[in-house]
Structure formats: C-alpha cells, structure tokens
N, C-alpha and C positions, 0 to 999 in steps of 0.2 A: 674811720679808717679800716679799711680789712686788712688783717694780717693770712700771712700766706700759711697752707699745712705744709709744702714741702721744705721749706727753710725756717727754723725756728726765727730767724734773725729778721725774717723778709717781710714788709709791711706796703702796704699801700696809702697813700693819702689825695684828694681831690678837694680842693675848692672851689667856691662862687662866690665872686663877687659884684654879678651886677647886680643885687639889690643898691649897693653905692657908686652905682656907674662903670666899674669897670667890669669888661666885659672878656677878657684875654681866658685862656685855657692853665688852669692850671691843674697838672696831676704829676706824683712824683712813686718811688719807689726810693724805699732804705733796703740795705743787706745786715746792717749792724745791729740792730734792736734802733735807729732813728739819730746815732751816732750823726751820721751822714745822709740827703736827701741829695736825689738826682732825678729831676725832670722826664718825663718821658712822654714831654709831648708830641713828639717826634713831626709829623704829620699830620697830626691831625687837626680838621677843617675848624672854621669856627662855630664854638657854639660853646659853653662853662659845662663843666661836666658836671655828673649828678654823684656820679658810681662809679667805682672800679671795681672790678673783678680780676679773680685768677682760676682759672680752669683747674677743677677737679681731677684731673689725669696730665695734662701736662701742662708742668710749669712755666713756658714760654707763651705757651696761648693767654691772650691774656683780653677782657672786655671793659667798654669802657659806657657808660649811657649818659650822651648828655641833651643839651636844650633841645636839638632838633633828630635825635639819632641815637644809633648806635654801630660801635668801629669794634672793630677786633684786630687782635695784632697777632701773631706768627712768631714773633724772635723776640718777644719780653717786652712790648713797648717802641721797638726802634722805627718803626713802619708801622701806618695801622691801615686799613680798608673799609670801605662801608658793608655791612652784613644790613642793607636796608631790604633789598630785594621788593615786596609787597605791602614795606610797613610803610603808611601815613609818614610825614613830617610832625613829628612829638615830640615832645620831653620824654627820657625813661629815667623813673627813679631808683628803679629796682633792676638789680638781677642774677638770676640763681641756674645753676650749675645740675639737672637733676641726677643725684649721682649712681643711678643704676639705667635707667633709661636712658642718658646722656643727650636730654632735651634743654635748649637751654631756654629759661625762662624769662620774661622780660616785663614789669610792671609802669605803665605809660602814664602819665597825666590825663587826672577822670576817671582813674580808677581802672583802665581797660587793660588786661594781660595777654598776651601774643606769645606764644610758643613754635622754634626752631625746633621742629623735631630733627631726631637724633645728628649731631654734632661732632659722629667718628672722626667721619673726616678730615674735618678741621684739626680733632687731635691728635689726631696723625700725619696729618702736615708739617714735612721736613723739609729743608731744601735738597736732599734728595729723592724726595716724594715728587717737589718740583720740576728736576733738574731731567728727571727720567722719561720715555718718552708716553708710554702709557702705565697709572697704576690703577688698581683693583683693590678697594678699601674692605676692611672686615665688614664681617654682614652682622648687622644685629638679630638676636632671636623673635619669630614669628610666630601670633600664637595661634593655628587655627579656630579661629570661634566662628561660630554661627551667628550670623546677625541678625537682630529684631525691627522695629519701626529703628528709620532714620531721624524721625525727631517725635518727640510727643512733648505738649505744653498745654497748659489750662490758659494760655495769654494768646492774645491776638494785638500785634505781634507777635513767632514767637522768639524772646530771649535765649537764643542758644548760637556757637560757633557750629562749625564744620568739627566736623570730627577725625582723627587724623586719618589719610589713608589705611586704607587697607590692604595687608599681603608687605611682602618682606621685599624692603626698601634695595636695591644695588646702584652702591653709590659708586664711580668710574671718576677716573681724573685720565684726558688726553690734552698730552702738552703742544701737538700741533692736527689738524683738518684732515680726516682720515680718508683715503682712496674713496675706502666703500663701505655702507650701512655697520656698522660697528653688529655684533651678533649675544647678544644673551642666552646660555643655557641652561638650563638647570638641570642637574644629575644626580639620580639616585645610586641607593649604595651598590648597584650592579653596573654601574656608568655608565643606564641610557638614560637618554633625555625627556625629564615629563614635560615641562615647561619651553620652550623659545620664544625669543620678542627682539625687535631691533631700537637702537638707539639709534640718536641723527648723528649727520655726518656734521658734527663740528666738534671744534675743542672746549677745553676748558674741563669744567667738572659736570659731569650729569646721572641725573638718578632717574630711576625708573622703579616701577613695583611689580613684582612676580603677583597676581592676585588668589595665589598658593592655587589653585585650580589645575585639575589633568584632563586629560583624555584615556579615559577608561578606558581598557582592555575586555573582548571578548571571552568567550570561555575557552573559545580557541587561538585565543591570543593577538585576536588582531584589534589594530585601534580606526576609528572609526570618524575621521576628519567632520567635526558640526557642518551641518549646511550654513549657506551666508546667512537666511533666514531664520534661524535657528531665536528662540526666545529662551528656551529652557537652559539655564546657567548647570554649565559643568559641574562635575564634584570636584570638592574639596581634599587635597591629597593627601594620605595615611602619614601622622606624624612620626618624627622619624629627621636622618642628619643628611643632608644635600649635600654636591658645591658645586658654587655657580663659579661658571666657564664665560669669560669675555672672550674672544675672537676679533680682532683687531687685524685688518690687513698681512691676512695669514699668519698672525702670533696669536698664541693662545697666553690664559690667563687664570688663575685660580685661587679659591680660598672658598671655607668650608661653611656650611648656614646651617642651616636647625630653624626647623618646626615643631610647634608645642603643638599637643592638645589640649581641644578645649576644656577644663579642666571640672567645668559644669553636668559634662556626659559621660559614660563609662560605653565606650564600643569597642567590641573584640576585634584582631582582625579579620576574622570569616566573617563577619556582623559588616566589615567595608570594603569584602571580596566579595559578599552577593551585592552589598549596593550597587557597587562598581561597575559588578557584572550584568545587573537590571540594568541600568542607564546608559552600559553600552549598547545592550537592543536597544531601547529606545532610539538614540543615535541613530544605530544603524536605521530603524525605523520610520524616521523623521527624515532620513537621506534618502531612503529608496521612495517615499510617499515625494516630496523635493523634483527629484529625476522625475515621478511619474508625471508631478502637475510641468513639468517644460513640454514630458514630449507631450503632454495633451494639448500644453497650451500653442504648440508648435502645428498638433496636427488641426484643432481650431484656425488658427490662422490662415492656414491653405486653404480648408475649406470653404471658409469666405472669402475668400478671394479668389477659389474657382464659379460659387453663383455669384459673383460681380459680373467676371470673364462670362460666363454664361447668360446672364438678363443683360449684358448690355449688346452680344453677340444677337441677342433672339433665341436663343436655343434652347426648344424643352422637346428634344425627342422625347419619345414614350421609354425606349428602354434605357436609353442616358441618364434620361431623368428618373427613374424609378430604381435603377441601381446607386444611384447618388445617393436617392432619398432614404435608402434602405440602410446600407452606410451611417449615412450621418444621425439616425434613431436609434441605430442601435451603439455609435461611438459616445452620442447626447447621453445615454444612460447610464455609461460608465464615465461620462468626465462631470457630470454633477456631484459622482459622490470621489471623484478624486481631486478635483478643484472646489480651496476650500472658498465658503460663504463667510462672512463678518459677520462674528457673535454679535448678537442682540442686534443686527441690521432689519431692516425689511423683508428683507429675503428668504430670511430662516423663518422654516414654517414651526408652530408649538412643539411639534414631536422630536425634531430634531434638535431641539433646544432645552428638550427634558432629559432628552437621551444626552446632553452634555454639551453638546456641538458636533461640528465637521469632527472625519476621524481625525484629521491635523490636530485639531483642539484636544481630543482624547489625548494622543500619545501628550500632545505639548504640557498638560492639566497632569498627566500621570506622571510626565517627568518632573514637575516644580514637587508634587507628593513627595518622590520617592530620596527626592535629592536633595528636600528641605527639612530634616529630621537624620541626627546619626544613629540611624540604627538600620538593619537587616529591612529589605521591602515585608511589608504583611502578609501573612495571608491572601487579604483582599487585595492588594495591591498584586504578588504574584495572577491571580485568577483575572483580573481585568490586562496584564500585557501580556498575556497568552489570549485573550480574545481580540485585544487590539491586533494582537502580533496576526492570526487567523484572518485577521478581516486585511490589512494591510497584503498579506499574500494572495489572499483571492483576488483583490482592483489591480495590483502590479503581473498579476496573472492574466487580467480580463488587457486590459492596457496592450501587455507582453503580446499576444493574441492577433490582437486590432493590426497591430504592427506588422508581425511575422506573417497574419493568414491574409487581415479582411484590406489590407493598402493596396498588395500586391493586384489581392482581386480585381478591385474596383480600377486600379489603373492597366488593366488589361482592356474594359471596355472603356477608361478619357483615351489609352493609347488610339484602340478603332473611331471612338469619334475623332481625331486628329485632335484632343485637348493635352495639353503641357500634365502630369502625369504627376500624382505627390509625392514628396521626398520624407524617405518613412523616417524618422529617428530613431537612432540606438535603443534598443532593448533595454530596459530597466535590470540594472545590475549592479552589485560592489563589486 
C-alpha cells in the first residue's frame, strides 16, 4: 500500500492474484483513510499490477508497474498511457521519483534499474497544456562539468549503462505539426544568442539537448563559424542565467534556464575570457586553413586536367611547357604545406611527426589542449599560438599570391597557346 504525501487520507493499493489463476488488474485509491476504495484501473491493459506510485510534485500524476511494463496517468487514474519507450516487455516491481532531479526510476524483474530522465514535463502536463497549440516546459539547471573517460572498467565486457545525455534538456509540446522546423535559441543576459538548433517537424512532445558549447568571440568581438571538418570541440559557455526561446511558425515562447559551474574547479571570469579568445583565434586559423585547402585542391584539380588535355593533344611546346612546369613546382611547394597528410600514415616523414604533425594537426591539438581544461591558456600555449599564427598567415599569404599573381601570369601563356585558362579561386579571407 502506498500513502499520498499530499492528502493525509489518500492511499493506493494494488493486488496480484495470478498465483491463484486470477490474471485481472487490481489497483485502488482511497481518500478517507480506507473507509471506501475506488478502482482506478481505467483503461489499463492486461497485466497484474505490482506497484503504484503518486508523483512527488503532482498528485494527479500516477505510475503503475505491471507484469508487462509501466503505465502513467495524468488525471489521477481515470485514464492511462504507456511509458514504455525503449523499455523491453518486463515486469516492473518498484517505482521511485527522485525528489531533486525529477528522474523516474524503476526496478524491473531480474534486478534491472531503468531511469526516465527529467519528467518535469509530465509533472507540468495539465488539460490546459494539452489544449494549447505550443508549450515550452520548465528547464532543469544544467552543470557544465568537464567529462573524463566515457567508460572505465576492469572487466570484459564492461558492466555499465549509458550516462545521461550531457547538457541542457529543452522539452516542448506541439499540438499539431508545424509548417517549418521549430528553432531553439539560447540567449544570454544581454539577449544575444549563444547557441541555436532546430527541432523536428512533428507534433507531440520533443526533447533536444544543448551541449553547453558556444562559439567564442575574438578580441575584436567577431564570431568565427567553425569549419565543417573541424575536430576541436567548442568551449563550454560561462556559467550563469540564460533564456530558452522557442520559435514556432512566427510565434516565440520563452522560459528561464541556468548553467552551473563544475564544482571541482575554480576559474575566474578573466581566465574564461582569455580561454575563449584564444579558442576564437584557433577557430579563425582553422577556418583559414580550411579555405586554403579548398583553394589548393581547386588549383590542383585544374592543373591535373590541364596536364591530361596536353597529353591527349600531344602538345609539349618548350615555352608553354616551361611556364606550366615552373608554376606547378612553385604551387607544389606551397600545396605540400597546406594540404594535410594523415597523421601516422606512410606519407608522413619522421621529421614532420616529431614536429607534431601537419600544421592543421598542430592547430587541432593546441585547440584541444586549451579547451580541455577550465583555465586560461598557459605561457607555453600562448607561445605555440603565436608560432602557429605566423605559419598560417605565411601559408595563406603564399596561396593568395599564387591566386592573385601567378595564375593570371600563367593564364596569359595558356591563352596565347589557345588553351583554357585556369579559373582562379577566391583569395583566402575571413
């Protein structure tokens, strides 16, 4: 028997008669200390009940564990719906609602423990919410903790379940399918977006997570969009108060959110600013190198096509061939430094490996080093940052000179020889 914490005279009882060949469902509620009992079986499916629990925050939210799964009710037991999701068909023998974290915890037959994270959306669900076109639920505070190894075990296989998803959970309800993808914006105290993502075009309850990362600003206040092939993680946002804004078909809905600091570390606002500025510079360099790689790949493709065309036509004029050869040699010297080689591959020299890999790999490793610990960059990291920055600017300058000066000069020779000129890519700029 389960007593209610809301009303002193309320209690619940469930009975299991399957051992005597009675497979009916028995679950009851009393509001007068047991003088009268009322069945709240409602539309529960077949399966005898092992446990019934009332939510710790909403007395109309009930859970029952049956021989074949778990059911929930939003109206005190008048009607029930399945909470199965990815839970297999299994007997649920015990249920608990975490009073602080709002997690629904169930114990299944075979000593399995399953957790449905953050059920505040169920606790907040009312007839008014269900009747509204859109509803944005309250958001549980998130902790911006630094993650360590994903799984540690001294056995094989590892006896471990998945951790909860990292970040800030945003849960919404849409009564009907929207016309366009709903957009979620995380706004800081200055009402500026620090992160944005889209939801699926579908009705019902949706949940997505903000991973607490943000695109940092440079010292000049510019945000650099990360390159598409970037491996380096963006930095975690500074702890504080935020606003979650949901945009659905030209309507906006807002709720407050909070990001808490990792209690294991002490980092000042100045240190965090220095870390973000350094990472913004690394993102800028990474993007410049990405654009330089695209430009170099473009030129290489055109050069290869030109070589194939000359070979087909059997044209090897001395002046024409000399100009193409000179351009190719100059371009190759720059290309070998710009286009990355796979670390550890047979193409990498021992000298390059000892230097830490290609320039792109050095940028990536430096970014991982700075972003991987909650502190301002060290003196060594600042020194490496300046070194890498000079190398990037030097290489980008060489690529841009080839685009600006050498390709037009080569094209004059090609046009004189009645060959198709190279199409110069855009210069690398941010």
